[in-house]
N, C-alpha and C positions, 0 to 999 in steps of 0.2 A: 419477208422483213424488208422495208425499203428506206435506206439510211441518207439522212441529210447532214448538210455541214455548214456550221455557222462559229467561226473562230472567237466571235466577240461574247458568246454565251459563257456564264459563270455561274458560281452556285447560288448568287442572288438575283439571276436573272427571273422574271416573270412572264415574259412574253416575247415573242419575236416576229418581225416583219422580214417575209422571202423577197429575193430580188425578183425583177420580172421574168427572168429566165426559169427560175426555180418555182416561181407561181404558176406559169404556164405549164410547166412538168406537173406538178400537183394537180391543177384544175382541169385541164385538159388530156393530158394522157395519163395519169393514174385515176383520173375522175374523183377525188377526193372531195368531200362535200362538209359544211359545217357540221361540227362533232365528232368528225372521224381522227382517229388518233395517227400521230406523226412521231418517228424516232431520229432524233438529231443528235450529233457528236461536235464539239469545238475541236476535237483533233487533238486534245491534251489530256485523253484518258476519261470525261464526261460523257454518259450517255442519259440524254434528255428524253421523256416521253410529253408528249403536247398534245393539244386538242385544238383542232382549228376551230377559229372562230368569225372568220370570214375568208371566201374562196370565190376569187374568179381569175382568168388568164392574166391579168395586171398586176394584181396584187393579193397576197395571201398572208392573213394573220393567223397565230397561234397563240394560246396561253400555255405557257408552260406549267405542268402538272406535276411531276415528280424527276429526279435524276439519280445515277448511280456513277460512282466512280469504278471503272473497269481495272481489273488487275493488270500490271505491267509483266511483260515476260520475265522470266527469271534469271535472263543474262543482256547483254546489249552488243549489238552487233553495228562497226561501223566500218563501210567496204570504201576503198579509196581506188576508183576505178577509171584506168584511161578511156576518154572518147574515142568510140569506135567510129572507123571511117563512114561507116553508113549509120546515119542518125536513128535509124529504125530498129537496128539493132540494139542500141544502148536503151532504148525507149522500152523494148521487150524485156530487157534485164531491170529496169525500175519498176514495171509493173508487177513481173513475177516475184521480186525480191520483195516487195511489199505485201503482195497475198501470203508469203511464206514467213516472212518476220523479219524487218530490218529496222534499224533507229536512226542512222545516218548515212549519208552518201557524200563523197567528194569527188568529183571529177579531178585527176590530175593530169597535168601536162608533162610530159617525158620526153627524153631524147628523141626517140623514134616514134613519137605521136604524129599521125597524119592528119587529124584533126585538132586543132587549138580552140575553138570557140564552140560552146554548149548554146544551146537555147533554153534559158533557164526558166522562163515561166511556161513553155509548153510541158517542160519536163515534170515543174512543180504539179502541172493539172494532171498528167499521167499518174503522178503519186496519189492524188487526191481521190481520182475516180478508182484507183486500185484499191484505196484504202476504204473506201464507200461499198465498192461490190464486194469485198472480202468481210465487210462488217465489221471493220475494226474502227477503235477510239482513237488510237494514237497516229498521227500522220507524223511519216519519217521527215526527217531534216536534210534538204537539199542544201551542200554549200555552194559559193561560188567556184569555178574552176582555180586552180592553184598550181602552180609548177611544182615540180616533185622536190627542187632543192627547198624551196621555202616551205613547203608541209612537212618535209622529213626533220626540219628544225625546231618545230613546235614541241612543247612539252607533252608528253603522253603516257599516262600510268596504265594502258590495256594492256592485254597478252597480245604483242606485236608478231606479224606474220607478213613474209613476202614470198609470193607464188610467184617464181620465173621458171624460164625453161634452159637455162643452162647446165651443162652435163657437170653438176657440183654436187657434194654431198647434201642431201636433203631429207627432212622427213616428211611422214605423211602427216597432212593437215590434221584427219581424223586421228591419229594417233597422240597428238600433242595438246589438243584442245582439252582445256578444263573446264568442267560444269559449273553454271551459275558466275561466270565472269564477264567482263567487259573485253571485246576482241577488237582489233583494228587489222583489216587485211588488206595488203596492196596487190592490186590486179594490173598487169601492164599492157600495152597496146599490143597491135597485132605483131609489130617486130619487136615484141618484149621488152623489158629494161635494158637498158645498157649496162655494159659491165661496170662501168663508173657508178651509176645509179644502184646496183646493186652491193657494190662494195660499201658505199654509204650508207645503205640502210641496215647492211650487216653491224656495221660502226656504232650506229644509232640506237642498237637492242634488238633489231627484228630477226626472227628466226626464218631461215630459208624452208621452205615447205613444197610438198608437191601435192597436186589434186588428182593425180592418176597415171596411168602408165600411156593414156594416148597426149598427142598435142591439141589442147582445147582452145578455141576462138576465145576473145575476151571476154563476150557477153556469158558463153558457156562457163568459163571457169568463174564469172563471179556469183552465178547461180548454184554450182557446185558449191561454193565457199559457203554461201547462205543456207543450203540445204544442210550441209555438213554441222554448220554452228545450229541449227535448230534441231538436227536430228538428235545431237549429244545431249541437247538440254531437254528432248522430250521425255 
């Protein structure tokens, strides 16, 4: 199955015109012709089946035949992860977390952050490609980067967790997760959260957790958290 994306499609859509880039992919790479079927999602849960009515490398048209609303996952995961020093490590996390199952991502700028600027458009493309590759119909939301203090001051009714490396009393994340819930999990930069940030999170209702016995890189910690939530809810 090859999945295409168009965020303008709704339940009332009857046809679609593909971009030049996608038209070239459909016509020249996949060698699709008039009458061939395509699968398209709007990234909001709708999966459409369509039939090609016109196909060439410059422009491809299709008629919408039917659609279904794909079921959402039985939980909601929001990971708040500090940007890594090397962009490719964060990009790897975005791709793999999307494949496993994540709903929202917020890059957070901390006291010890070495990188304070993200490539929003590039990161969004990675999320989109990962959604299509893994044949999912819900595109994760990528928020703009925000400072730790500004994020922690927002109202949040999720289960709240902060994974940090300080030698203080912490519970294992897998032991405190409750099934079928909404979760917000904070993952710090390579230098970890500062003591001030940890104290601020705790006073804001976050539960301190550990992700294992070894010291993990930022992107690895984020992946362990993503998998733990998915596993608990499987």
